[in-house]
N, C-alpha and C positions, 0 to 999 in steps of 0.2 A: 639687222639683228633683232630689233624690237618687233618687226613685223613677223619674223619667224617664231619668236616666243609666243606672240599672240595666237598664231595659228595653232601651235602645239596645245596651248591652254584650251582653246576652243574645241579641238579634237578630243582632248581628255574629258571636258565637260560633256560633250555629245556622247562619248562612249559610257561615261558614268551614269548619265541620265537614262540611258536605254539598256543598262546592264541588267542581267537576269536576276529577279528577286525570287527567293525560295522561302516557303513557309513550311514549318514542321508542326504536325498535329499529333498529340499524344492522347491516347484513349485512357479511360479509367480501367481498374482491374485490381485494386488492392495491392497486395505484395508483388503480384505479377507486373505491376506497372513500373517496378524497379528496372525492368528490361529496357526502359526508355533511355536509361543511362548508357547502357551498352550501344544502343542505336546512335546516340549523340557521339559517343567516343569513336565509333567506326566512321561516321560522316566526317568528323574533324580530322582523323588520321588520313583521310582520303581528300582533304582540302575542299569538301563540299560545304558551301556557305549556308548559314541559317540566318535569315533576315528577320523572320517573324516566328512566333511560337504561340500555340494555343493548346489548352488541355482541359481535361475533366478529372476530378478526384485525385488519384495518385498522379495522373498525367499533369494535373494543375500544379502539384507540388514540385515535380521534376522540372516542368516547364518554367515555374517561378525561379527555381534555383539557377537555371541556365540564363534566365532573363535578367538576373542581378549579377551576372558576371562570374559565376562559379564554373570552373573547368570540370571536365568529366572526372578527372582524378580526385578533385576536391569533393565532388558529389559522391564518389565511391567511399571516400573516407568518412563522409558524414553518415551514409546509410549502413555502414558496417561497424559503426561505433556502438559501444554499450548504451550510450545516451539515446540513440535512435530506437533501439529495441524497447525502451521505456514508453515510447509513444503507443505501442500496441497493448501495453498492460496497465498504463497509468500508475505504475509502482513509483514511489518516492524514495530517492536514495537516502542512505542512512544519515548523511550530514544534514538533511533537511527534515528529519523526524522530530517532532516536538513532544517529548514525554510529559512536559510540564502541563499540557492541556488535556491529558487523557484521564478518564475515569478508570477505576479498577475494571479489568476485563470480566465479562459475564459469559455464560454458556450459550450465547445467542447463536442460532442457525438461520433464523428467518426474521427479518426486520420489516416493519410496516410504518409509514408515517401518516399521521392524521393532522389535518389543519383544523384547529379549534375555532377558526374564524368562519368556517364553512357551516351552513345550517345542517347539512347532511354529513354524518361522520363516515365518509367513504375514504378508504385507504388511498393515499397518493402513490400511484404506481411509479416505479423508476422510469425515467425517460432515456436512460442510457445504461449500457452494461460496463463500459470502460470510461474512467474519468479522463477528460481531455486536457488536464492541467499541464502535463509535460508537453503535449503538442502546442498548446497555446503559447507557452513560454518560448519554445524553440522557434516558432514562427515569428515571435516578436524579436528574438535575438537575431535571426538571420535577415528579416525583411524590413524591420523598422527604418534602418538607415537608408537602403536603396529606395524605399518608398518616399522618404523625405527628400532625397536628392532629386527624384523625379517629380517632386511636388504633387505626389499622388496621381500622376498621369502616366498610365501604363505604356503609352507610346514613347515616354521619355526614359524608359529603363535601358539597360545595356542592350537588350533585344526587346523590341515592342512585343507585348504580351496580352493575351486574353485568356480568361478562364470562365467556366460555366458552372453555375449552381442551379438549384431547382426551387422555384416559388410554388409550393404545393397548394397555397390558398387560391392563387389565380391559374393553377395548372398550366405553368408555362416555364420555359428556361429563363434563367437570369444570367445575363452576360456582363461580367465585370470588366469595365474599361478604365476605371479610375477609383480613387478612395484609398483607404489604408490597404495596402497589399496583403497583410497578414489576415485581415477579415475575409477578403475575397477567397484566398487559398483555403482558409479554414472552412468556409461555407461549402466550397466545392468538395471537400473531403468528408463531409458529415454523413456517413453512411447511417441510415435510420436504425435506431435502437442500440447502435454500437457507441456513437458519440452524441453528446448533447448538441441540439441545433442552436444556431446563433441568429441574431437578427441584424440586418443592415438596412438603415433607413426604414425602421419599423416593419420590415418584411422578413418573415421567418424563412430561412433558407436551409436546404438539405443538399445531399450529394447530387452533383450535376448529372450523374448517370441515370437519374430517374427519367429525365426527358432528352438528354443528349450526351451520350457517352463517347462520342467521337466528333468533336466540333469542327469538322472541316468546312462546313457551311459558314460558321462564324469567321474562320480564317478567310474564306473567299469573299465574304461580304465586307469585312472590316479592312483587309489589307490587299485583296486582289492580287496575290503573287503570281509570278509567271509559272511557277511549278510548285506543287504541294507534295510533300513526303508524309505519309501517315504511318504511325507506329501503333499497331493494334496488338493488345495482349490478352484480349478477352473475347467473349461471344455473347450473343443474346442468351437470356436465362434458359437453362435446360428444363425438362419436365421435372416438377418438384417431387422430391423423394419423401415419403411419409415419415421417415425416420431422421430426416435432416432439417432441423429448424432453420438454420441459416439459408439453406436452399429454398425453403418455403418463403422466407421473408424476402429474398432476392427476387423470387418470381412475382411476388405481390407488388414490390415497389419499383423495380427496375423496368423501364420501358424498353421497347424494341428499338434498336438503332441500326441505321443503314451504315455499314462499315466499308462501303465501296466509294472510291473516288473515280470519276470518269477518266478514261485513259488519256484524253486530251488535256487534262488538268494535273495529273499526277499519278502516283502509285502508292500502294499500301504494303508495308513490311509486316508479315504475319509472325508473331511470337507465340508459339503454342506450348502449353504446359499441361501435364497430366496429374501432378502430385503437389501443386502449390495452392494452399488455402488462402483466404482473404488476408489474414494477418501473419503469414509465415515470413516475417521480416528477417528471421535468422537465416534464411536461405538466400540472402541478398547477392552474394558473389556468384552463385550458380545461375541466379535469374538474370543478372547483369551479363554474364557470359553468353547466355542464350540470346539476349538481345543483340549483342555484338555479332554472333555467328549468323543470325538471321539477316542482319544488314550487309555483312560481307558477301553473303550469298546473292544479294541483289545489287551490289555496288556497281557492276558493269552496266546494268540497265539504268541506274541512276546517272552515271557519268555520261551515258548516251544522250539523256535528256537535259542535263545541266552541263553547259559548257564553261560557265564561270567557276573560278577556283579562288579560295582564300586560304593562304598558308597559315599554319599553326603559329608561326612567329608573329604574323600580323595580328592574329586574334589575341595572343598573349600580350602584345604591346598595348592593344586597345584595353584589354582587361586591367592591366597595370595602371593606365591613365584613369580609367573609370573608378577603380577602387580607391585611388589616391584622393578622389573628391568626395568619398563618403564621409559623412559626419560621424564623430565619435559617439557611441551610445552611452550618453550621460544624461541623467534625468534631473529635472529641476522641480517643476510644480507637479502635484498630484491631485487629481480630481476624483471624487467617489460618486458613483451613480447607483441608484436602486435602493438606497437606504435612506432613513429619516435622519434629522439633525442630531438626535441623541445617540443613535447607533453610529453616526459618523464620528462623534466624540470618542466612543470606545475604539473604533477602528484607527483613528488618527493616533490616539495614545499608543496603541499597540504597534502600528505600522511605522510611525515616525519618531518613536521614542529616542532613538539614538542617532538619527541621521543629521549629517551636516547640511550645508546649503545645497549640495547636490550629491547624487549617489550613482553608483554603477549598476550594471545589469547583475553582477554577482550579488550585490547587496540587496537588490530588488528581489532576486530569486529566493533568498532566505526569508525576507519579509513576506513574500507571497505565500509560501508554504506555512509560515507561522499563522497567518490569517485562516488558512484552511484546516489547521490541525485539530481544532476542537468542534468542528461542525457549526460554529457560529455562522459561517458563510458556507453555503452549499456549492457555490461556483463563483469564479472570478474570471471575467474575460477582459484581458488587458489590450488596449489600443494606445497609439502615440500620435502625437503631432509635433512638428518641429517649429521652434521659435527662432526666427531669423535674428532677432535682436540679441538674444542670449547665447545662440548657437548651441542650444541644448534642447532636449525633448521634454515635453509635457506628457505626463502619464495619465491616462484615463482608465479607471477600473470599474467595470460594470459588475456590481455585486448582487447576489441573490441571498437575502437574509433567511435564517432558519429559526422560526418560532413554532416549530411543529412538535407534536407529541409522537415520540418513537415508542413503538410497542415491539418487543422482541420475544420470540419463542425459540426454545432449544432444549438442550439437555444432553443426555447420553443414552444410547441403546447398547446393552452389553450382554455378554454370555455369563457374566458374574454378577456380583452384588452392586455394580456401579450404575444400574439403571436409575435415572432420575429425570425429572422434568424441570423446566425453567421458564419463568415469565418475567420480563423486565420491562419497566416503564421509565422513560426520561422526558420530561418536559423542559423545553428551552425557552427562556425569555431573554431577548437580546434588546437592550436599551443602552443607557449610559454605562452600565455594567453588564456583565454576562452572568445569568443565573441559571443553574440547572437543578431541578428538583427530580430526584431519582429513587427508584426502589426496585426490589426484585424479590421473587419467591422461588426457592428451590424445594422440590418435594420428592421423596424416595425412601426406600427402607433404611438405607444407611444414613442419609443426610437430609434434613429439612431446615429451612431457614427463611426468615423474614428480615428484610434489610430496607431501610429508607433513610433519606436524608436530603440535604441540599448543599450546593457549592456556589460560591460567587467568585468571579475573576475580575480583577481590577487591572486596567491597562495604563498605570502610571509609568513614570520614567523607568522605574524598576517594577515590572509586573509581579503580582503576587495573587494568591488565592487563599481562601479559608473554606473549610467544610465542616459540617456537623452532621453526624449520622448515628443511627441506632441499629443494633443487630441482635436478633434473637435466633439461636441456632441449636440444633440437636445432632449428635453423632450417636449412632447405635451400632456398636461393634458386635452385638450378640445376635440380633435378628437378621443381619446381613451375612448370608453364607458365603464364604470366600470364593468358592468355585464349584459349580455343580458337576463338573466333568471329572473332579478328583475327590477321593475320600480324604477327609481331614477332620481333625477334632474341632468341633465348634469352640470359638474362644469363650472364656468365661463371661458371665453377664457384665457388660460394660456400657454405660451410657453417660454421655457428657452433654450438659446443658450450659449454654453461655448466653448471658444478657448483658450487653454493655453499650455504652455511648462513647463517641470519640469526637475530638475537636482537633483539627489539623490546620496549620498555617504553613504555606510553602512558597518557594519562588525558584525561578530557573537558575542553574549554574551555567548550562549550555543548552543547545537545542535538544539534546537527548538526555539531560540529567536535571535532577531536581533536589533541592535541600528542603527537608521538611521537619517541622517541630510539632510533636503530637502529645495529646493527653487522652488517656483512656480511663473510664471509671466503669466498674461493673461487678458482676457476681457470676462465678462459675460454680456449678453443682455437678459432682460426679456421683453416680450410683453404681454399685458394684458388689459382687460377691468375691471373697478372697479364696473360696473353695470351688471346685468344679461340680460337686454333687450337691444340688440344692433343690428345694420343692418350691412350687408356685406359691405356697402359702408363706414361705420364708420372707423375712424383710431384708433387703440389701443394706449394706454400709452406705453412708452418705457423707460426702466431704463437700463443704461449702467454702468458697474463698471469695471474700469481698476485697476489692483491690483498687489502687490507683497506680497508674503507669504513666511515666513521663518518658519521652523519647526524642532523639534527634537522629535523622537518617539521611543518608545520601544514596540516591538511586539513579543509575544510568542503564538505559536498556535500548538496544537496537536489534534484538532478536527478530528473526523474520517470521516466527510462528509462536503463538501462545503455548501450544503443545507440539512436541517433536520438532524443535527448531534445528537447522543445520547451518545457519549463517548468522553473523552478528555477535554481539556481546552483552551480557548483563553483569553489572557490578553493583554491589550493595554493601554499605557500611551502616551500622546502627549502634547507638549507645542508649541503654534503657536503664531506668530506675524504677523498681517495683516496691510498693509498700502495701501490705494487706493483713487480713486476719482470717486464719483457717479455723473452721469449726468442724470437727469430726463426730458424727453420730453413728455408732455401730448398730448393725442389724442384729439378728439373732443367731447368726452363724459364725461370727468372728471370735477371735481369741479373747476379747475383752468386751464388756457391755458398758463400759464407762465413757461418757462424753468427755471430749477434750477440746481445748482452744489454744491456738498459738498465734503470736504475731510474727510475721516474716517481712524481712527487708533484704533485697539483693540488687546487685548491679548485673547487667548483661551487656555483652559486647558480641557483635556478629560481623564477620567479614565473608563475603560470598563473591565469587567470580566464575562465570561460565562464558567461554569464548570459543569461537569456531574459526578455522583457518583453512583456506583453499589449497589443496595439494595438486589438484588437476580439475578439469572441467567437470568431472563426474565424482570427485572424492573431496569431501569436506571432513575434517577431523576436529573434534571438540575436546576441551579440557575443563575440568571443574575443580574448584577448591571451595570448601565450605567449612568455615570454623566458628564455633560458638563457645564463649567462655562466660560462665556465670558464678556468682558467689552464693547461689541459692543453696539452702539446706534441705534436708529431708523433711517431708510432710509426716503425718501421723502414723502411716503404715506404708508398706511396700507398693501396693497398687495405687494409692493416692499420689505417692511420689513419682511413679512412672507416668501417670496421666498428666501430671503437671510439668513434666520435664520436656525440654526441647527434643525434637525428633528429626531424623534424616529420612526424607521420602522423595527420592529424585525423579521417579516416573509415575504415571497416573495411578496404577493399581496399588502402589505402595502407600499412596495417600489414603487409602480406603481401609487398610488393615492395621490392627493393633499389633505391632511387632516389638516386643520388649528389648530385643538385641540392638535395635537402632534408636533407643532412647537413652539420653544421658543429660546430666546437668551441664556438662561441657563435653565437646567432641571436636574432632577434626575429620573430614572426609575428603577424599580425592576421587576423580573420575576420569575416564577416557571414553570418548563418544565418536567413533568413526561413523560416516554416512556415505553410502554409495548410491548416487543419483542415477536413475534411469531416465527420468524427466525432472523438471523442477518441482513436480507435484508428486512423483512416485519415487520412493527411495527405500533403501534398507537401512535401518538404524540399529547400531549396536551400542550398548551401554554397559560399562563395567566399573564398579565403584568399590572402594575399600573404606570402611567406617571404623574409627578408633575412638572409644570413649576415654576421656581423661581418667575417670574413676568409674568403673562399672557398678551399676545399682544392683545389689545382691539381696535376695530375700532370706531372712533368717527363719528358724523354725516357728517363731512367734509372729511371723508376718511383719516384722519390723524390717529396717533397712541397715545394711552395712555396705561399705564402699570397698571395692577392690583396690589393688595396687595401681600406681600411675602407669597408663598405657600397657596394661597387662594383657588385654585381649583386643583382637580386631575381627570384624565380620565383613563378609562380602555380599554384594547385592548386584544383580545384573538383569539385563533385558535385551531381547532380540526382537525387532519389530519391523514388519512390512507396513509402510505408511502410504496412504493415498489422500492427499489434501483435496477434497472435493470442494465445489463452489460454496457449500454450506458448512462444511466442517470435516475434520479428519476421520478417515476410516482406517483402522489399524488391526493387525493380527500380531499378537505378541506371545512370546514365551518368556516368562519371568522367573528368576532364580532368587531365593532367599536363603540365607545362612541360618537355618533354624531346625528344630526338631520336626519329626514327621514329614509331611510333604515339603519339598524344596522347590519343585517346579510347578508352574501354573501356566496354563494356556488361557488366553482371554482375547475376545474380539470386542471391539468398541466402534461405535459410530457416533461421533459427537464430542462434546467437551466435558472432561472430568475436572471441574473447577468448583471451588467453594468461596464463600465470602471470607474475609480475613478473620483469623483467630483473635480472640481477646487479648491474648498475651504473646502474640507473634512478635518475634524480634526482627 
């Protein structure tokens, strides 16, 4: 009995040691590389074993996922998830947007960074088009635990694995056989200019496809399998097209690769595509299906060369055992690299302000995006190591500090009066606290402004900031012709000048909301004629208002665009107290020539909500409620009262016109804003609003004010816009409707941002 058992064991050992070993090689190819999942799925369904795997770029990613024990179905779920699509855009989810860190938006279209440490003031050109934050986090989430279980030895993964990156300094391929698995895969996927390069062992690495896009030779050298199956989804670069920048870059950086495997060593599965671009990750299912079909077409040939079979049940059982051994992704210690000791104090206060002894990946993700939210840090590359004594992970964050001077250019090009230029400057000083010195200039016929100030952020247990700023601005509603394509009466001579200083103190309520206490002090001067027929020699009326404004406000904002949003929500609540002195100096055309002075005190409350809801993949609809209530009384005359009153201006052009029907001391407005998306950046936006003043401001025969009855009138305002959000700013063609005398419809074309600095008495 014993002798028979020994013979059986010897026979089993003999057969096992000489069993056929199969290697799978996955080429690079961007989104087309998702076809490798279909290849793996077809091989598993036909019981073809995969003993080793190697890959480049997207092939490295898919190969690593298989190497850590993911099944084809799990990989399909991963690459068809909304989170995976974020890899190609770098977009941050709403839950991880930190409004607290943001400065007021400016009309920037082009941004340049200058390092003040350099002797030559040469702009720092961006090294990547797409932020890699989402990719880096996902690789850590998926690969940290398997890398720890394998003790950073790629031979000890669920399936032994190799991936290839490119060492451009030494002009050679870099074969990753060990180390932190996430770094190896990330390096292999770093397509030049698309994603920021990373360093491993002080070697700067890029996409493996530069030197070896089909590493079957690495498979042969490292594992020497009995048979190699290659999955190819790309080809050598085609002749560059003079109109296709990506094609030109690909031709410059991607080397020519031999995609053939000798017949006596294996075969190649060809996956061909005609309409899939580098980052077309949204076509994942179709791409995977193509890989599956290509493999099934060759499955008989594969079976002829590979006699060994591995059942799906056997693989599933092995996966279950393997995954049960994976350590839980919980972090203990955190180390920061790339910053000095004072900067580390700030980062620790911000990053570790609320953490317990250990923290989960979900908590880490929130803290990660918090660090990135204010550009204190330009990039964070996370790596991990496993501590056997604590059974937890130590986190290492390689940070790039930002002490640059940002110079922004922009504005708006318009068919109407909204033409304006913009120059913005922001200097960032990152030490124990984070300081930003900022300023901007707007210039145009309608609007000119000079704004400067500074802000300091403190990373205590409860983070907070304060800022101090000064603004000088002018609105000229007279010299700005509303629309050259339509005849309209030019508005009366109206010019507003504001000079004020502000002091704000604020702290976050949540990632997307902030509570702010503010104090404004300033002087507003309005110059105007109350009649339409006046001479150049006439003197305008002049109203001056010296004021103090105290306010508390709550602001929450997750809108996806500064202008023409179609997703997210903005909520705003404010309470203000204003005290000031009005001085009125009549010109020579008014009904009275007597100067007057009045003291004013009022309270103001504002509630604003703009939200968007998804009805289908292509339709988002929005709703708006805007209510203002004040105890403000009339100023010295009708025009001065209108100019000092709150106003409703829901879309860009309405902010540039003086529209008496939409001005009132107190009002309520509602809106409906459906959006039809053709792509995420091209859409048709419809806006329809109703405006109802509490008490309408009415002009008397003597140019004084009387108030109408409660909710006696309502006015409508609307817009229909075709919008294209370009990489530098929105391009829009709009037809706008105003409920007023004379011209009601206006056509306007804009390219850029119609934005202004905050008004002095903005609620």
